[in-house]
C-alpha atoms as an extended CHARMM CRD file, in Angstrom:
* protein
*
       128  EXT
         1         1  UNK       CA            -20.5360000000      -65.0520000000      115.0520000000  PROA      1               0.0000000000
         2         2  UNK       CA            -21.2560000000      -64.0680000000      111.5110000000  PROA      2               0.0000000000
         3         3  UNK       CA            -23.5320000000      -60.9630000000      110.8360000000  PROA      3               0.0000000000
         4         4  UNK       CA            -27.2330000000      -62.4150000000      110.4670000000  PROA      4               0.0000000000
         5         5  UNK       CA            -29.9780000000      -59.8750000000      109.6510000000  PROA      5               0.0000000000
         6         6  UNK       CA            -33.4900000000      -60.4240000000      111.7840000000  PROA      6               0.0000000000
         7         7  UNK       CA            -36.4390000000      -62.2250000000      109.9990000000  PROA      7               0.0000000000
         8         8  UNK       CA            -38.0500000000      -59.2750000000      109.9310000000  PROA      8               0.0000000000
         9         9  UNK       CA            -35.3020000000      -57.2540000000      108.0630000000  PROA      9               0.0000000000
        10        10  UNK       CA            -35.6450000000      -59.6510000000      105.0330000000  PROA      10              0.0000000000
        11        11  UNK       CA            -39.6700000000      -59.5910000000      105.4420000000  PROA      11              0.0000000000
        12        12  UNK       CA            -39.3110000000      -55.6620000000      104.7270000000  PROA      12              0.0000000000
        13        13  UNK       CA            -37.4960000000      -56.1840000000      101.2260000000  PROA      13              0.0000000000
        14        14  UNK       CA            -39.3790000000      -56.1830000000       97.9610000000  PROA      14              0.0000000000
        15        15  UNK       CA            -40.2960000000      -59.6220000000       97.2260000000  PROA      15              0.0000000000
        16        16  UNK       CA            -38.4260000000      -59.7980000000       94.2300000000  PROA      16              0.0000000000
        17        17  UNK       CA            -35.1130000000      -59.3900000000       96.5660000000  PROA      17              0.0000000000
        18        18  UNK       CA            -35.9420000000      -61.8120000000       98.5530000000  PROA      18              0.0000000000
        19        19  UNK       CA            -36.1190000000      -64.2900000000       96.1950000000  PROA      19              0.0000000000
        20        20  UNK       CA            -32.9320000000      -63.1490000000       94.2860000000  PROA      20              0.0000000000
        21        21  UNK       CA            -31.3440000000      -63.4040000000       97.5280000000  PROA      21              0.0000000000
        22        22  UNK       CA            -32.4430000000      -67.0750000000       98.4710000000  PROA      22              0.0000000000
        23        23  UNK       CA            -31.4420000000      -67.9550000000       94.7150000000  PROA      23              0.0000000000
        24        24  UNK       CA            -27.9650000000      -67.0410000000       94.8080000000  PROA      24              0.0000000000
        25        25  UNK       CA            -27.5200000000      -68.0490000000       97.9610000000  PROA      25              0.0000000000
        26        26  UNK       CA            -28.9680000000      -72.0250000000       96.3740000000  PROA      26              0.0000000000
        27        27  UNK       CA            -26.2820000000      -71.2760000000       93.8780000000  PROA      27              0.0000000000
        28        28  UNK       CA            -23.7080000000      -70.6130000000       96.3270000000  PROA      28              0.0000000000
        29        29  UNK       CA            -24.5210000000      -73.8270000000       98.2080000000  PROA      29              0.0000000000
        30        30  UNK       CA            -24.5870000000      -75.9180000000       95.0620000000  PROA      30              0.0000000000
        31        31  UNK       CA            -21.1880000000      -74.7180000000       94.5730000000  PROA      31              0.0000000000
        32        32  UNK       CA            -19.8060000000      -75.3560000000       97.9470000000  PROA      32              0.0000000000
        33        33  UNK       CA            -21.1620000000      -78.7060000000       97.8690000000  PROA      33              0.0000000000
        34        34  UNK       CA            -19.8140000000      -79.8860000000       94.3210000000  PROA      34              0.0000000000
        35        35  UNK       CA            -23.6930000000      -79.9210000000       92.5850000000  PROA      35              0.0000000000
        36        36  UNK       CA            -23.3260000000      -76.9850000000       90.8610000000  PROA      36              0.0000000000
        37        37  UNK       CA            -22.0030000000      -78.5880000000       87.6880000000  PROA      37              0.0000000000
        38        38  UNK       CA            -25.2330000000      -80.7410000000       87.4210000000  PROA      38              0.0000000000
        39        39  UNK       CA            -27.1610000000      -77.0600000000       86.7800000000  PROA      39              0.0000000000
        40        40  UNK       CA            -27.6760000000      -76.8560000000       82.7310000000  PROA      40              0.0000000000
        41        41  UNK       CA            -29.3850000000      -73.8730000000       80.7870000000  PROA      41              0.0000000000
        42        42  UNK       CA            -32.1850000000      -74.4390000000       79.6440000000  PROA      42              0.0000000000
        43        43  UNK       CA            -32.1990000000      -75.0510000000       75.6010000000  PROA      43              0.0000000000
        44        44  UNK       CA            -35.3140000000      -74.0770000000       74.7980000000  PROA      44              0.0000000000
        45        45  UNK       CA            -35.6200000000      -70.8420000000       77.2470000000  PROA      45              0.0000000000
        46        46  UNK       CA            -37.9370000000      -68.2430000000       75.6270000000  PROA      46              0.0000000000
        47        47  UNK       CA            -34.9890000000      -65.2560000000       75.5340000000  PROA      47              0.0000000000
        48        48  UNK       CA            -31.4820000000      -65.6410000000       73.9840000000  PROA      48              0.0000000000
        49        49  UNK       CA            -29.1530000000      -64.4250000000       76.1960000000  PROA      49              0.0000000000
        50        50  UNK       CA            -25.6220000000      -63.4620000000       74.6540000000  PROA      50              0.0000000000
        51        51  UNK       CA            -22.7810000000      -64.9520000000       76.7800000000  PROA      51              0.0000000000
        52        52  UNK       CA            -21.2790000000      -61.2000000000       77.1520000000  PROA      52              0.0000000000
        53        53  UNK       CA            -23.9540000000      -60.4900000000       78.7380000000  PROA      53              0.0000000000
        54        54  UNK       CA            -23.9260000000      -62.9220000000       81.0030000000  PROA      54              0.0000000000
        55        55  UNK       CA            -20.3100000000      -62.6230000000       81.7770000000  PROA      55              0.0000000000
        56        56  UNK       CA            -20.8690000000      -58.9860000000       82.6440000000  PROA      56              0.0000000000
        57        57  UNK       CA            -23.5710000000      -59.6400000000       85.0540000000  PROA      57              0.0000000000
        58        58  UNK       CA            -21.6940000000      -62.7220000000       86.6680000000  PROA      58              0.0000000000
        59        59  UNK       CA            -18.8150000000      -59.9410000000       87.1730000000  PROA      59              0.0000000000
        60        60  UNK       CA            -21.0620000000      -57.1640000000       88.2990000000  PROA      60              0.0000000000
        61        61  UNK       CA            -22.3180000000      -59.4830000000       90.9980000000  PROA      61              0.0000000000
        62        62  UNK       CA            -18.9330000000      -60.6300000000       92.4850000000  PROA      62              0.0000000000
        63        63  UNK       CA            -17.7560000000      -56.7410000000       92.3300000000  PROA      63              0.0000000000
        64        64  UNK       CA            -21.4010000000      -55.8980000000       94.5370000000  PROA      64              0.0000000000
        65        65  UNK       CA            -20.5250000000      -58.6480000000       97.1880000000  PROA      65              0.0000000000
        66        66  UNK       CA            -16.8850000000      -57.8020000000       97.1500000000  PROA      66              0.0000000000
        67        67  UNK       CA            -17.9030000000      -54.0430000000       97.9970000000  PROA      67              0.0000000000
        68        68  UNK       CA            -20.5980000000      -55.2990000000      100.9550000000  PROA      68              0.0000000000
        69        69  UNK       CA            -17.5900000000      -57.4740000000      102.5750000000  PROA      69              0.0000000000
        70        70  UNK       CA            -15.5140000000      -54.1020000000      102.3250000000  PROA      70              0.0000000000
        71        71  UNK       CA            -18.1550000000      -52.1480000000      104.3290000000  PROA      71              0.0000000000
        72        72  UNK       CA            -18.5230000000      -54.8790000000      106.7480000000  PROA      72              0.0000000000
        73        73  UNK       CA            -14.8070000000      -56.0610000000      107.0780000000  PROA      73              0.0000000000
        74        74  UNK       CA            -14.0300000000      -54.3080000000      110.1240000000  PROA      74              0.0000000000
        75        75  UNK       CA            -16.9020000000      -55.1880000000      112.0080000000  PROA      75              0.0000000000
        76        76  UNK       CA            -16.6950000000      -58.2280000000      114.5740000000  PROA      76              0.0000000000
        77        77  UNK       CA            -20.5360000000      -59.1080000000      113.5370000000  PROA      77              0.0000000000
        78        78  UNK       CA            -18.9360000000      -59.4790000000      109.8130000000  PROA      78              0.0000000000
        79        79  UNK       CA            -17.3860000000      -62.8860000000      111.2190000000  PROA      79              0.0000000000
        80        80  UNK       CA            -13.8970000000      -62.5900000000      109.4690000000  PROA      80              0.0000000000
        81        81  UNK       CA            -15.4030000000      -62.8800000000      105.6370000000  PROA      81              0.0000000000
        82        82  UNK       CA            -12.9890000000      -61.7930000000      103.1870000000  PROA      82              0.0000000000
        83        83  UNK       CA            -14.4710000000      -62.9540000000      100.2340000000  PROA      83              0.0000000000
        84        84  UNK       CA            -17.7110000000      -63.3960000000       98.3210000000  PROA      84              0.0000000000
        85        85  UNK       CA            -19.1550000000      -66.2350000000       96.8390000000  PROA      85              0.0000000000
        86        86  UNK       CA            -17.4480000000      -66.2240000000       93.7290000000  PROA      86              0.0000000000
        87        87  UNK       CA            -20.0080000000      -66.7170000000       90.9400000000  PROA      87              0.0000000000
        88        88  UNK       CA            -16.9740000000      -66.2440000000       88.4680000000  PROA      88              0.0000000000
        89        89  UNK       CA            -15.8710000000      -69.1250000000       89.3050000000  PROA      89              0.0000000000
        90        90  UNK       CA            -18.8110000000      -71.2150000000       87.4370000000  PROA      90              0.0000000000
        91        91  UNK       CA            -18.3210000000      -72.7520000000       83.9950000000  PROA      91              0.0000000000
        92        92  UNK       CA            -20.1740000000      -70.8030000000       80.7520000000  PROA      92              0.0000000000
        93        93  UNK       CA            -23.0160000000      -73.0610000000       81.1310000000  PROA      93              0.0000000000
        94        94  UNK       CA            -23.5080000000      -72.6810000000       84.8000000000  PROA      94              0.0000000000
        95        95  UNK       CA            -23.1050000000      -68.8770000000       84.3090000000  PROA      95              0.0000000000
        96        96  UNK       CA            -26.0040000000      -69.0590000000       81.2540000000  PROA      96              0.0000000000
        97        97  UNK       CA            -27.9940000000      -71.3120000000       83.5150000000  PROA      97              0.0000000000
        98        98  UNK       CA            -28.1700000000      -69.0330000000       86.5860000000  PROA      98              0.0000000000
        99        99  UNK       CA            -28.7220000000      -65.9260000000       84.1550000000  PROA      99              0.0000000000
       100       100  UNK       CA            -31.5890000000      -67.6400000000       83.0740000000  PROA      100             0.0000000000
       101       101  UNK       CA            -32.9650000000      -68.0520000000       86.3400000000  PROA      101             0.0000000000
       102       102  UNK       CA            -32.3610000000      -64.6290000000       87.4650000000  PROA      102             0.0000000000
       103       103  UNK       CA            -34.0680000000      -63.0620000000       84.2500000000  PROA      103             0.0000000000
       104       104  UNK       CA            -37.1230000000      -65.5730000000       84.7230000000  PROA      104             0.0000000000
       105       105  UNK       CA            -37.2260000000      -63.9820000000       88.1430000000  PROA      105             0.0000000000
       106       106  UNK       CA            -36.8040000000      -60.4850000000       86.8460000000  PROA      106             0.0000000000
       107       107  UNK       CA            -39.9760000000      -61.3450000000       84.4040000000  PROA      107             0.0000000000
       108       108  UNK       CA            -42.1680000000      -62.9080000000       87.4840000000  PROA      108             0.0000000000
       109       109  UNK       CA            -41.8260000000      -59.6440000000       89.4380000000  PROA      109             0.0000000000
       110       110  UNK       CA            -41.8780000000      -57.3650000000       86.5430000000  PROA      110             0.0000000000
       111       111  UNK       CA            -44.6460000000      -54.5260000000       87.0590000000  PROA      111             0.0000000000
       112       112  UNK       CA            -48.1810000000      -55.0430000000       84.9660000000  PROA      112             0.0000000000
       113       113  UNK       CA            -48.0640000000      -52.7900000000       81.8430000000  PROA      113             0.0000000000
       114       114  UNK       CA            -50.0560000000      -49.8520000000       81.9190000000  PROA      114             0.0000000000
       115       115  UNK       CA            -54.0180000000      -50.5840000000       81.1580000000  PROA      115             0.0000000000
       116       116  UNK       CA            -55.1320000000      -48.1420000000       78.1730000000  PROA      116             0.0000000000
       117       117  UNK       CA            -58.2710000000      -47.0980000000       77.6470000000  PROA      117             0.0000000000
       118       118  UNK       CA            -60.6020000000      -49.3860000000       75.2480000000  PROA      118             0.0000000000
       119       119  UNK       CA            -60.5570000000      -47.5820000000       71.5190000000  PROA      119             0.0000000000
       120       120  UNK       CA            -64.7030000000      -47.1100000000       71.8750000000  PROA      120             0.0000000000
       121       121  UNK       CA            -64.4120000000      -45.6300000000       75.2040000000  PROA      121             0.0000000000
       122       122  UNK       CA            -61.5410000000      -43.3330000000       74.1080000000  PROA      122             0.0000000000
       123       123  UNK       CA            -63.5730000000      -41.9720000000       71.0410000000  PROA      123             0.0000000000
       124       124  UNK       CA            -67.1710000000      -41.8630000000       72.6520000000  PROA      124             0.0000000000
       125       125  UNK       CA            -68.6940000000      -38.6470000000       72.0260000000  PROA      125             0.0000000000
       126       126  UNK       CA            -69.5240000000      -36.8610000000       75.3070000000  PROA      126             0.0000000000
       127       127  UNK       CA            -73.1660000000      -36.4220000000       75.7770000000  PROA      127             0.0000000000
       128       128  UNK       CA            -74.8400000000      -33.2770000000       76.5040000000  PROA      128             0.0000000000
């Protein structure tokens, strides 16, 4: 049996990590089902993401999965997994679509900018 985290373990993770995990799992399942070619990038996505950056991101994700698998490889609970999801198998259009979704997730969970005092409050004379 492959190692599975208890639900409580996932619930302790930051929301962005939980959402990213679900997103990557959804993409992997679509790859395995042969349905990933239906996922196309948004042509009007508000941020332009360079394909060189997309390729680096995909390579980084695959490297991190490989590193985790090597760390667990000797444990029976690992279930004998020796390969990660292999997002590098994605075609360029799908790579860009995944990058857009991860970028949108990052923006959604970005901390709110620190508020600054209103100009009149900052320059108001101190009362004696």
